[in-house]
N, C-alpha and C positions, 0 to 999 in steps of 0.2 A: 632207845625207844624212838619210834617215828610217829609223828602226828600230822594228819592232813587237815588243812584249813581250806574250805571251799568258800569262795566269795564271788560276788558280782561287782564288787567295788563301789556300790551305791552308798549314799550317806547312811542308810539304815543299818549297814553292816559294820559301821565303825566300832560299836560296842563289842561285836564278835571278834573283830580284828585285835582289839586290846586284850580280850580274854585269851585268844589263841596264842598270842605272843607271851603273855604271862604264864599260861599253862605250860608251854614248851620250856620256858625258862625255869619254872619251878620243878619240872620233871627232868630237866637236863636232856630234853628231847630235840631231835632234829625236826624242824618245821617244814613241811611241804605245803606251799600255797598254790592252790589250783584255781584257775579262771577258765570257765568253759564258754567258748564262742559257739553260740547256737543261732545262726542267722535265719531270719524269716526270709521268704522269697523276695520281699521288697526292700530288704536292708542291704547296705553296702558292706560286703564281707571284709574288704580291706580296712575299712574304717573301724569295724568291730575288732579286728585283730590288733590294730594299732592301739585302740583303747585298752584292750586286755593286756597288752605288753606294758603300757604306762602304769596301769593299776598294779600289776605284778611287781614292777620295778620299785614303785613307791612303797608297797607293803614289805618287800624284801629289805629295803633300806631301813624301814621302821623296826623290823625284827633285829637286824644286825646291830643297829644303834643300841638295842637293849641287851646285846650279848647273846642273841639266839642265832644258831646256824640255820639258814633258810635256803631252800631251793624252790624255784618257781616252775610251774607246769601250766602251759597254755594248751588246752584241750579243745577239740571240736566235736560237735554232735549234741546229743541229748544230755542236758545237765544231770539228769537222774542217773543214766548209765555211766557217763564219763566220771562222775565223782566216785561211784562204787568201783569202777575199773581202776582208776588212779590209786585208790586206797589199797586195792589188792596188789598192784604193781610195786608200790613202795613199802608194802607190808606194814601198813599203819596199825598201830594199837588203839588209836582213837581218831575219830573224825569230828571236827568242829564246824558247825554251820550256824548261820544266823537265820532268823525268821525273815521272810520277804517283805513284811509289812502289808501283805494282802489281807483283804477282809475274809471273814469266815465264808461268805458266799463264794468268793474267788477260789478258796481251797476246796470247797465242795464241788464246784463245777469243773475246775481244771487240775486239781491236785496240788500238792505242795512238794517242792524238792526236798525240804527237810523231812517231811513225813515219809517220803519214799526211801530216803537214806536210812532213817531209823528202822524201817521195816525190812530193808534188804541188805544191810551191812552185816559183815561177819565180826565186826569189832564194836567197841563202845562208841556211841554217838552222843555228842554234847550239843544241844540246841541252845543257842544264846538268844534271849529275847530282849 
């Protein structure tokens, strides 16, 4: 079984990280951890990539320490599409995402990655709040 965990590495995603590792361990699944670099025009792409690599390495180590086989994926582009695409590539049976911590108004105005994934995924999606 393959499980995809999508994260932005921010503090609000720690609960989702713990859940993803425990879920993979309980189901004896391989955990794929994806971080999407989606730079805005004014952001330093190299800095974003470096940050993504650090986040992925830290989370992989956390999973391995718990006895979970983990693979990291650094993707570029729209988080919405990159998460769905990665889940298809690794043949994930489940996707785990955390909530972004945005307000209801933010979600209404700009949408939510987790909502998009729930609506467009071909597999089970678990949203950790």
